[in-house]
C-alpha positions, -999 to +999 in steps of 0.1 A: -581+523+458-585+489+446-592+488+406-626+480+397-616+463+364-602+428+363-584+410+334-594+377+321-574+351+343-564+315+333-554+292+367-524+271+359-518+252+393-518+217+404-553+222+416-567+238+384-585+221+356-570+240+329-543+221+312-510+234+298-520+228+264-554+248+268-535+277+283-511+279+257-538+277+230-556+305+245-527+326+253-513+323+218-545+333+201-542+365+224-506+370+213-516+365+177-543+392+179-519+418+193-528+412+229-510+414+262-505+382+284-490+381+319-474+348+326-452+333+351-413+326+350-387+310+367-381+344+384-409+369+384-442+372+366-435+386+330-456+403+305-455+394+268-467+406+235-455+394+200-420+413+199-425+417+160-458+433+161-455+473+163-491+479+178-487+451+204-452+466+216-467+501+214-496+490+238-471+473+262-449+502+264-481+524+273-488+498+301-452+499+314-450+537+314-419+558+322-394+534+302-372+565+296-351+546+270-351+512+288-352+483+263-373+452+264-359+418+261-372+390+241-379+354+250-369+327+224-367+288+222-330+283+214-300+298+201-312+292+164-340+314+170-319+340+188-297+342+157-327+355+136-327+386+157-292+393+170-256+390+160-238+366+183-203+368+188-177+346+207-188+363+243-225+355+237-219+322+224-199+312+256-226+325+278-254+306+259-235+273+265-228+281+301-262+296+314-290+290+289-317+280+293-320+298+328-323+331+343-296+351+323-303+378+296-276+380+270-274+414+252-261+413+215-261+436+184-298+440+171-305+428+136-337+453+133-361+427+132-382+432+162-408+461+165-398+496+175-392+501+211-378+465+218-341+471+212-321+495+230-310+531+221-278+516+217-287+491+189-286+462+212-313+435+220-314+412+252-323+377+246-337+353+271-339+314+268-361+307+298-361+274+318-399+275+320-419+251+300-448+275+296-429+304+280-411+281+256-443+264+248-460+298+241-429+310+219-427+278+201-465+276+192-464+313+182-435+308+161-421+344+171-404+357+202-424+374+227-413+402+252-397+391+283-400+420+308-412+420+344-451+425+345-450+452+374-454+487+361-420+507+360-406+515+395-432+489+413-421+460+435-412+425+418-442+408+409-443+373+427-479+370+424-508+384+404-519+405+434-484+421+434-492+433+398-528+442+398-530+460+433-505+484+421-521+493+386-545+519+377-576+509+358-563+522+328-533+499+330-554+469+339-575+474+309-546+468+288-541+435+299-560+407+277-548+376+296-534+369+331-518+332+338-521+326+373-495+300+386-500+311+423-473+328+443-438+323+429-406+315+450-389+350+458-361+344+433-340+373+420-345+388+384-325+375+357-289+385+354-283+409+322-250+408+306-240+429+275-215+413+252-213+442+227-181+457+241-147+443+242-152+432+279-187+419+291-207+443+310-231+432+337-260+452+335-280+439+363-270+410+387-293+386+400-295+408+432-298+445+431-263+460+425-267+483+452-273+454+477-238+441+471-217+470+461-204+477+496-187+443+493-173+448+456-148+477+458-139+470+421-171+467+402-158+460+367-130+463+345-130+470+308-107+473+277-118+499+252-103+497+218-114+532+206-129+565+217-162+553+206-161+522+226-150+544+257-183+566+252-204+536+248-191+521+281-199+556+297-235+556+284-242+519+293-226+522+327-248+553+335-279+534+322-273+510+352-274+539+377-303+560+360-329+556+385-305+564+412-294+593+395-329+606+392-334+599+430-305+611+446-278+625+420-245+608+413-208+616+416-181+600+391-146+607+397-122+602+369-084+594+371-058+590+343-028+606+327-031+633+300-047+618+271-062+589+288-097+596+276-114+614+307-130+641+286-140+614+260-157+596+288-176+627+299-187+630+262-202+596+265-222+607+294-233+637+276-244+616+246-264+593+269-282+625+285-290+636+250-268+668+256-261+685+222-237+712+233-200+701+228-185+689+259-149+700+264-125+699+293-131+729+318-094+733+323-096+770+324-129+776+341-127+747+367-163+741+361-190+737+332-224+732+336-247+713+309-285+712+313-300+681+299-333+667+290-335+630+286-370+616+280-392+634+307-364+638+329-344+670+333-312+679+351-276+691+349-244+676+342-214+695+359-182+687+347-151+696+369-114+697+362-095+695+394-062+698+380-053+733+392-074+733+426-044+738+449-060+733+484-091+725+504-099+763+506-100+768+469-121+736+465-145+750+490-150+779+469-167+758+443-193+746+466-196+713+449-217+695+476-246+719+468-245+707+430-254+670+442-291+671+438-317+645+424-312+644+386-277+660+388-243+642+379-212+655+390-181+644+369-146+654+383-115+649+364-083+644+383-102+631+410-072+620+432-064+656+434-093+665+458-108+631+468-096+633+505-109+670+511-142+664+491-153+632+508-147+642+544-177+644+569-209+651+549-192+673+521-213+655+495-249+642+497-246+609+516-276+596+494-255+599+461-235+573+451-198+580+443-180+558+417-144+562+404-131+555+370-095+548+363-082+551+327-048+535+317-033+539+284-023+507+270-013+519+234-025+548+214-060+532+208-066+511+236-076+521+272-082+500+304-111+513+326-114+503+361-146+512+377-149+512+416-177+523+441-165+547+469-197+550+484-229+531+474-256+558+484-289+551+496 
């Protein structure tokens, strides 16, 4: 059903009578009043509010719906403005020099100067310095950053036109939009690449094209150096956030390899923290399998933690019936993956819809670990 309510729209094309200055003046007035503005970018249509205004951000989160902990990025004019809101390290500065302005979001440690709901649950904040004159003019005139998230509701298609957005919204969502700037249909560019610089090794949270579309040609997805158990747990949580939508839809299988003391259980504890499991997670050495129910925001499911060290053969493995555990919302973590991998992945023993990742942990010194993440099967 077509929505019967339409937001105020300003046309900004070569054929329009509105000038850039007029559009900026109108949009900034809306932003200052705590309103929501849809605007074109060099990738997709974005949606912005004053990122320092708690009421405006709350209104935006109501519009987006089902965020489930996913953070919002902010748009700034330059690095100097970024440094008022995040702590930049050498990794981040290098990315700023190489890629900004442009379609790259650089994630750094948040300084706590944006409204609640903008920064991530990890205490980080994504920064966009767009290569689009309209957004730069909006931020420059407002004097504060605006949110830089796509204008589609959570889970909907990438918005390259206003119709892509409005035709998929409820009347309640459309009523939240105070102004839409229509620049026509945008080129079908991929969304921005998102790079987290808060770990010892940069983590690509999103590539310019969807990860699942390229994973089949990328047997090694990433390699990380962890300097502490805390960082190992953070890597686990941030990596799981990349696969959160897939986990909800199909389930997820993660195989862990590494010598005794390499950090397999520590990494599983990081997964548990991300899933907001309060029960202590320990190695299931003597029970083969432990089960942990979770509730993360509105999503419920189970974490299954398996220790394959003592599984002697395929018959003993079959008794565990692991394939039945791979369901939407579930995550199956298997320590000593190589012990059972060949038997477990034969035929259709595991749901073909669920991705299978492996993480190899190597001890570098008493504190440092090397983590290599590979995709065995991308899922669907």
